[in-house]
Residue, then its C-alpha position, 0 to 999 in steps of 0.5 A: x462531442x467529438x474528440x477532435x473538439x476535445x483538444x481545444x476545450x480549455x483553450x478558449x478561456x480568456x485569461x490574463x497572461x500574468x496568471x499563466x505559470x510554468x509547472x515549476x512556478x505553479x509548484x512554488x505558488x502551490x507550496x506557498x499557498x498550501x504551506x507544504x512541499x509541492x513539486x513540479x511532478x505533482x503539477x504535471x500529475x494534475x495536468x495528466x489527469x485533467x484536474x487542471x488545464x494546459x493553456x499552452x498552444x505549444x504541445x511541448x509546453x505546459x502553462x497553468x492558470x494560477x486561479x484555476x489551480x487555486x480553485x482546485x486546491x480550495x475544493x479538493x485539498x484538506x483544510x489548512x488546519x489539517x495540513x498545519x497539524x504536526x501529526x498530519x505529516x503533510x510536508x512529507x512526499x509519498x516517496x518519503x512515507x513509502x521510503x525504502x522497505x516500507x513499500x516492499x509489498x502492498x498492505x491495507x491499513x498500515x500506518x506511515x513510518x513517520x507516525x511511528x518515528x514521532x512517538x519512538x524517536x527521542x531525537x526526532x525533529x518534530x514539535x513534541x514535548x515528551x520522550x517515551x522511548x530510548x535507544x536500546x529499548x524493546x518495543x512490542x507490536x502485538x498487531x504487527x501487520x506489515x512490520x512498520x514498527x519493527x523496521x522503524x525500531x531497527x532504524x532508531x537503534x531499538x529492539x522490537x517484537x511483533x506478533x501477528x496471527x497471519x502467516x503472510x504478515x509474519x513472513x512479510x515483516x520478517x522479510x523486511x528486517x532480515x539481513x540478505x546477501x544482496x549479490x546472491x539475491x540478485x544472481x538468483x533473481x536473474x536465474x528466475x527471469x531467464x527461466x521465465x523468459x525461456x518458458x514464455x518464448x515457447x508460448x504465443x503470449x509475447x506476440x499476442x500482447x505486442x499485437x494487442x498493445x499496438x492496436x490499443x495504442x492506436x485506438x486510444x490515441x484516436x479516441x482518448x487523447x491524453x490530457x484532453x479527454x480527461x480534461x473534457x471529462x473533468x469539465x463535464x463537456x463530455x459524458x464519460x460513461x456514454x462515450x467510453x461505453x460506445x468506444x469500448x464496444x467498437x474495440x471489443x471485436x478487435x480484442x476478441x479476434x486477437x484472442x481467437x487468432x492466438x488461441x488465448x485461454x481467458x476463462x477462469x474457474x469462478x467456483x474454485x479457490x482465489x488463485x483459480x478464480x482470479x488468474x488466467x492460465x498463462x499467468x497461473x503457469x508462470x506463477x507456479x513455475x516461479x514458485x517451484x523454482x523459488x522453493x529450490x533456491x537458497x533458504x536464506x533468500x526464499x522468503x524475500x523471493x516469495x514476497x517479490x512473487x506475491x507482490x507480482x501476483x497481486x498486480x496480475x489478477x484478472x481485474x481492472x486497474x481501479x479495482x486492484x485494491x478492492x476486487x469486485x469480479x474477474x474480468x477477461x475482456x478489454x475495458x474502459x479504465x476510469x483511472x487512466x481514462x482510456x481502454x485497458x486490458x487484463x494481463x497475460x504474463x507476469x514477466x514485466x511486473x516480476x522484473x520491475x518488483x525484483x529491481x525495486x526490492x533490491x534497491x529498497x533493501x540496499x537503501x535500508x541496509x545503509x540505515x540498519x542498526x545491530x539490534x534484534x527484531x522478530x515477528x512471531x506468528x501467533x495469537x496475541x491474546x495468549x502467546x508467551x513472548x519469551x518462550x517463542x523468541x528463537x534467539x537466546x540472546x534476545x530472550x536474555x535481553x527481554x528477561x533483563x530489561x523487559x519491554x518499554x512499551x507498545x506501539x501498534x495499530x489494532x484492527x478496526x471493528x468490522x473493517x478488514x479481513x486480514x487473511x483475505x486481502x492476501x488470499x492469493x499468497x495463501x493459495x500460491x504458497x500453501x500457507x495455513x490460514x487462521x481467519x477464525x482468530x482475527x480480531x475485528x474482522x470484516x466478516x464479523x461486522x460491527x454489531x453490538x456483539x461484535x463491538x463487545x467481543x472486540x473490546x474483550x479481545x483487545x483488552x486480553x492482548x494488553x493483559x497478556x503483554x503485561x508480564x513482559x512490560x516494564x513497570x512504567x510502560x507507555x502504550x500507544x494504540x492507533x485507532x479510528x474509535x468511532x464506537x468509543x470503545x477504547x475507554x472500555x478497553x483501557x478499563x478492562x486492562x486495568x489501564x487509563x488513557x492519559x492522553x489522546x492525539x487526534x489527527x487527519x490522515x492525509x498521507x497514506x502508505x497506499x494511494x487512497x482518496x478516502x479522507x478519515x481521521x484517527x486517534x493515538x491513545x496513550x495508555x499507562x497502568x491505572x494508579 
């Protein structure tokens, strides 16, 4: 099918005029139909990605067929039963589930803050009967991850201790809850940007990317018109794989000629470490320049600058947009992007992302500052199976508080069995900042698999973590562990730790902290001491 035909694919259907809705009207209808908040932007997203058609003949307007929208939700949305469940948090938009510092850096497997708030906040506006924690309590997260529990505890006026075996996770968690001089941070960021801009001005990268972007834009406008192409694919009126492969072959000579013209090195060392394998020379030079300048900066702000650079580095790997979270192989050519429905290219400079993430970080830190309480939070880098929490606290006042009132309980999400290699997901940061890896101490790592032996080892290790925490817990503690227990291991874990599961909360995971289409369910196990 020719693309000149694509623009009219959805215009031929005869529909009653009463079924046409503007995006605002469609959002109102969808909100009532689903029982959750749907915005006009949500509707526009569906239009832009071809999930529903624009039936307006005016290119400046959008008209949605109500029946088509209803059919889309009927076939794609989670069940209304899932949406109505209080622990689905379906009424929260993504901007709320990733509010302020909860999106400082991508992290696989983190839970949304609303889940933590449900169990920690005694005044939360949720449908719950029991209160488990109170203001000024100490909460422990022995699998701290990206620090969500620590951040929520701070906002609720509680103290919190986190533990994580990953050096990067510890860095990220502590950077989130630290107090910064935001003006000094902004000044240092501006200095770094000027240094980077000066470096880039002495290369051919800017002229090359501007030329390449112009060629890409013209090509995509002609062969992959926005909305219409994606809609044609969605309706199966065009073979996306065949068509995109054909057009990519037409564009590649343009790309390759520009690479030669500007003498751009697109080779990576596939036998080297992660940093050498996944980055072009131009990107590596810029990252290392920024890293060295960060190490010269005030030590009080080095950690947050490292997080900004790490986030930037993650987005600038030589991979496709759709493979950003699950890398397959380095790519050094233009490619058809199934995510955006057009020809895209790899990145050759970090400047755009470093600026964007710097501004975003300053904004999020400022938002969190307005909510922060004067309480203690820290993430300790160590092994949760044997760490001495009191001895590793650096603050004497926090040590005294721990000794005086002990820990009220735990809220944590242990690693799932054989699902994620937690060090490997941030391998770029370990290489860039020369951080020490402790992969061998990970519990339930992907590399260990899901065999019976792996499951048994997992049970013993999680139980060891709980037993190690006991001396620091109050007598009537409450422990909440978030897990997808498809192997039915948590009854065994509780028994080995001389605990009992007194309640299990099951929920469908609808809102994710990262965009992910995969549907799954998880449980929150409430454990107490075995009587």
